C-alpha positions in Angstrom: -5.2 -7.2 -25.2 -2.7 -7.4 -22.3 0.9 -7.6 -23.5 1.9 -10.7 -21.6 5.5 -10.7 -23.0 5.9 -7.3 -21.4 4.4 -8.5 -18.1 6.9 -11.4 -18.1 9.8 -9.0 -18.8 8.6 -6.7 -15.9 8.4 -9.7 -13.5 11.9 -10.7 -14.4 13.1 -7.1 -13.9 11.5 -7.1 -10.4 13.1 -10.4 -9.4 16.5 -9.3 -10.5 16.3 -6.1 -8.5 14.7 -7.4 -5.3 17.8 -7.0 -3.1 18.1 -3.3 -4.0 14.4 -2.3 -4.0 12.7 -4.9 -1.7 9.8 -4.8 -4.2 8.4 -8.0 -5.5 5.7 -8.8 -8.0 4.4 -12.4 -8.4 1.6 -14.0 -10.3 -1.4 -15.1 -8.2 -1.9 -18.0 -10.6 -0.9 -18.9 -14.2 -3.0 -16.0 -15.3 -0.6 -13.0 -15.4 -3.5 -10.6 -15.2 -3.7 -11.1 -11.5 -0.6 -10.3 -9.5 0.5 -9.6 -5.9 3.1 -6.9 -5.2 4.9 -6.3 -2.0 6.7 -3.1 -0.9 8.7 -2.5 2.2 7.6 0.4 4.5 9.9 3.4 3.9 12.6 4.0 6.5 11.9 6.9 8.8 8.1 6.6 8.5 5.5 4.9 10.7 5.4 2.2 8.1 9.1 1.3 8.6 9.7 -2.5 9.1 6.4 -3.5 7.5 5.9 -5.5 4.4 2.8 -4.4 2.5 0.9 -6.6 0.1 -0.8 -5.0 -2.9 -3.3 -6.7 -5.2 -2.7 -5.9 -8.8 -5.2 -6.5 -11.7 -4.1 -5.8 -15.2 -6.8 -4.4 -17.5 -7.1 -5.7 -21.0 -5.5 -2.4 -22.2 -2.3 -2.8 -20.2 0.2 -1.2 -20.7 -1.8 1.6 -22.3 -4.2 1.6 -19.3 -2.9 1.7 -15.7 -2.9 -1.4 -13.5 -5.6 -1.5 -10.8 -3.9 -1.6 -7.4 -5.2 -1.8 -3.9 -3.6 -2.7 -0.6 -4.4 -6.1 0.7 -2.6 -5.2 3.9 -4.5 -2.8 6.1 -2.8 0.5 6.3 -3.5 3.8 8.1 -2.8 6.6 5.5 -4.7 9.6 4.2 -4.4 8.4 0.6 -5.3 4.8 1.2 -8.8 3.6 2.2 -8.6 2.0 5.7 -11.6 0.0 4.7 -11.0 -1.2 1.2 -7.3 -0.6 0.5 -8.1 1.7 -2.5 -5.2 4.0 -3.4 -5.5 7.6 -4.4 -2.5 8.2 -6.7 -2.5 10.1 -10.0 -0.3 7.6 -11.9 -2.8 4.9 -11.2 -5.5 7.0 -12.8 -5.1 9.8 -15.4 -1.3 10.3 -15.2 -0.5 6.8 -16.3 1.9 6.3 -19.2 2.9 3.1 -21.0 6.5 4.1 -20.3 5.8 3.2 -16.6 6.0 -0.3 -15.3 4.6 -2.3 -12.4 7.8 -1.7 -10.5 7.7 2.1 -11.1 4.0 2.1 -10.0 4.9 0.2 -6.8 7.8 2.6 -6.2 5.3 5.5 -6.5 3.0 3.8 -4.0 6.0 3.4 -1.6 6.9 7.0 -2.1 3.2 7.9 -1.2 3.7 6.2 2.1 6.6 8.6 2.7 4.8 11.7 1.6 1.1 11.7 2.2 -1.1 14.2 0.4 -3.9 14.9 3.0 -5.4 17.6 0.8 -6.4 14.9 -1.8 -7.4 12.1 0.6 -8.9 8.7 -0.1 -9.8 8.4 3.6 -11.1 11.7 5.1 -11.0 10.6 8.7 -7.3 9.6 8.4 -6.5 12.9 6.5 -8.2 15.0 9.3 -6.2 13.1 11.9 -3.0 13.7 10.0 -3.6 17.4 9.7 -5.0 18.1 13.2 -3.1 15.6 15.4 0.0 14.2 13.7 1.2 12.5 16.8 -1.9 10.4 17.1 -1.9 9.7 13.3 1.7 8.5 13.5 1.0 6.3 16.5 -2.0 4.7 14.8 -0.1 4.2 11.6 2.7 2.5 13.5 0.2 0.3 15.4 -1.4 -0.8 12.2 2.0 -1.5 10.7 2.9 -3.6 13.7 -0.4 -5.4 13.7 -1.0 -6.0 10.0 2.3 -5.6 8.1 4.9 -7.4 10.2 5.3 -11.1 10.5 5.7 -12.6 13.9 4.8 -15.7 15.9 1.6 -13.9 17.0 -1.4 -14.2 14.7 -3.2 -11.0 13.6 -6.2 -11.8 15.8 -4.0 -12.1 18.9 -2.1 -8.9 18.0 -5.4 -7.1 17.6 -6.9 -8.4 20.8 -3.8 -7.5 22.8 -3.7 -4.0 21.4 -7.4 -3.3 20.8 -7.7 -1.1 23.8 -5.0 1.2 22.5 -6.5 1.3 19.0 -10.0 2.0 20.3 -8.7 4.8 22.5 -6.9 6.4 19.5 -9.8 5.8 17.1 -12.4 7.2 19.5 -10.1 10.1 20.4 -9.6 11.0 16.8 -13.3 10.6 15.9 -14.3 13.2 18.5 -11.4 15.6 18.1 
């Protein structure tokens, strides 16, 4: 059974610390088993300036089982599926501990954005690009951040249509490298 008192406490901790961390966790509805987390893109990375949404589902065994997290915001990263948003991170699997919290899990996901592990990829195409052509990887990751993780007056569809030639060039270039 989910420890909802603990979840409430974790939500309060995140809301108290939002100025320092930039991390938020909010319920999707009155059911505290489905949450939305947001993390800012780390400074000095292609993700800088982006705000990334993460869908969080708490299993019945939480906090003794890890939360299930996946990116709702599209992101170009070796350890995150560019298709589904699935995250390859040990603490979300076999290295979870009940001492960890939703906030520490989101901080770990944010740290993963800063330090990709291409030798243990979730997305093999992105990992190969990262290893073989970092400049193209970085440009693509920045483009995806601009398109999907930044708010502006342009809608995502308009951003994609304006930049689709650039993206297709990079994607096709990387696919045949």
